[in-house]
Structure formats: structure tokens, C-alpha cells
C-alpha positions as CSV (number, residue, x, y, z in Angstrom):
1,M,0.0,0.0,0.0
2,E,2.8,2.4,0.8
3,E,4.3,1.8,-2.6
4,G,1.0,2.5,-4.3
5,V,0.6,-1.0,-5.7
6,I,-2.8,-1.6,-4.2
7,T,-5.4,0.5,-2.3
8,T,-6.4,0.0,1.3
9,E,-9.8,-1.4,0.1
10,E,-8.0,-3.9,-2.1
11,S,-5.7,-4.9,0.7
12,S,-8.7,-5.5,3.0
13,D,-10.5,-7.6,0.3
14,I,-7.3,-9.6,-0.2
15,Q,-7.3,-10.3,3.5
16,R,-10.9,-11.4,3.4
17,I,-10.1,-13.8,0.5
18,I,-7.2,-15.2,2.5
19,D,-9.6,-15.7,5.5
20,I,-12.0,-17.5,3.2
21,R,-9.1,-19.8,2.0
22,N,-8.1,-20.5,5.6
23,Q,-11.7,-21.2,6.6
24,I,-12.2,-23.6,3.7
25,G,-9.0,-25.5,4.7
26,H,-10.4,-26.1,8.1
27,S,-14.0,-26.8,7.3
28,I,-14.2,-28.3,3.8
29,H,-17.3,-30.2,4.9
30,D,-19.2,-27.0,5.3
31,L,-18.3,-26.0,1.7
32,V,-20.2,-28.8,0.2
33,T,-23.2,-29.0,2.5
34,D,-25.4,-27.1,0.1
35,I,-24.6,-29.7,-2.6
36,S,-24.6,-32.9,-0.6
37,A,-27.4,-32.2,1.8
38,P,-29.3,-29.0,0.9
39,W,-32.0,-29.8,3.5
40,Y,-29.3,-29.7,6.2
41,K,-28.1,-26.2,5.4
42,R,-29.0,-23.8,8.2
43,S,-29.3,-20.0,7.9
44,E,-26.3,-19.5,10.2
45,D,-24.0,-21.7,8.1
46,P,-21.3,-19.9,6.2
47,V,-22.0,-19.0,2.6
48,Y,-19.2,-19.6,0.1
49,D,-18.0,-16.6,-1.8
50,Y,-18.0,-18.0,-5.4
51,F,-16.2,-14.9,-6.8
52,A,-13.3,-14.8,-4.4
53,L,-11.0,-16.6,-6.7
54,E,-11.8,-14.3,-9.6
55,R,-11.1,-11.2,-7.4
56,F,-7.9,-12.8,-6.1
57,E,-6.6,-13.5,-9.6
58,G,-7.3,-9.9,-10.6
59,Y,-5.4,-8.6,-7.6
60,R,-2.5,-11.0,-8.3
61,E,-2.3,-9.7,-11.8
62,K,-2.5,-6.0,-10.7
63,I,0.1,-6.5,-8.0
64,S,2.5,-8.2,-10.4
65,E,2.1,-5.5,-13.0
66,E,2.4,-2.6,-10.6
67,M,5.4,-4.1,-8.8
68,S,7.2,-4.7,-12.0
69,K,7.0,-1.0,-12.7
70,K,8.5,-0.1,-9.3
71,F,10.8,-3.0,-8.4
72,V,13.2,-5.5,-10.0
73,L,11.5,-8.8,-9.7
74,Q,13.3,-12.2,-9.7
75,I,12.0,-14.8,-12.0
76,G,12.3,-18.4,-11.1
77,L,11.3,-21.8,-12.5
78,R,9.1,-22.5,-9.5
79,E,6.4,-20.2,-11.0
80,I,6.3,-22.3,-14.2
81,S,5.6,-25.5,-12.3
82,F,2.9,-23.7,-10.3
83,D,1.3,-22.3,-13.5
84,E,0.9,-25.9,-14.9
85,A,-0.5,-27.2,-11.6
86,E,-2.9,-24.2,-11.5
87,K,-4.1,-24.8,-15.0
88,T,-4.8,-28.5,-14.3
89,Y,-6.6,-27.6,-11.1
90,K,-8.8,-25.0,-12.9
91,E,-9.7,-27.6,-15.6
92,E,-10.8,-30.0,-12.9
93,L,-12.8,-27.2,-11.2
94,A,-14.6,-26.5,-14.5
95,R,-15.5,-30.1,-14.9
96,L,-16.7,-30.3,-11.3
97,H,-18.8,-27.1,-11.8
98,K,-20.5,-28.7,-14.9
99,R,-21.2,-31.8,-12.9
100,I,-22.6,-30.0,-10.0
101,S,-24.8,-27.8,-12.2
102,R,-26.2,-30.8,-14.0
103,Q,-26.9,-32.6,-10.6
104,Y,-28.5,-29.4,-9.2
105,A,-30.8,-29.1,-12.3
106,E,-31.8,-32.8,-11.9
107,R,-32.7,-32.2,-8.2
108,K,-34.8,-29.2,-9.1
109,R,-36.7,-31.2,-11.6
110,E,-37.3,-34.0,-9.1
111,L,-38.6,-31.5,-6.5
112,A,-40.9,-29.8,-9.0
């Protein structure tokens, strides 16, 4: 923030996204309750922020671009291996999303 790379609001949102990530890591069962047992979902149960990853990726890109204007950045091979792992993970998430959407539509038809 002091270097003008991100705003205070963006910094706060990034912290909220990190908190979401930490919460998911410790309570993955809560993340899928609405899919596996929608009748069990209570109003006080946490609601997943489905757009946190999109926002985080935007921040990551912005921070990288702004930092490269102000600092000399070291490039390593580690980033390349993470890029491939991330690509694979996103492909799997896309497949899972399609599957969940299809199952959700089937359940709605059954309940109608």
C-alpha cells in the first residue's frame, strides 16, 4: 500500500479472501453441505464466496504489473511449475462445476 501498488480497500479484500481460504481449509465439509445435503443447510451456516478466486486473480495480476513498474522482480522456475498445476486444477474445477450444475438441475426437476 505504501508503494502505491494496491489500495487500502483492495488490501482489505485480499485479507478477506485469505480468510476464506483458511476457513475452507479447516472446514471443507461446510463448503459442500449445500450440494450434498441442501436440506441440512442452516441459515447461520457460512455461505461460500464463489467470486473470491476471480477477485484474487485480478489482484494478483494487478500487483504483479504494478510491482514490475517499481521494483526489479526475480523470475524463477518455480512459477512455471505452479502455473501448470494451477491450469490443471482449474480444468478440474470447471469439470466439477458442470457436474454440480447438472446434478442441481436434476434435483430441481425432481422436486418440481
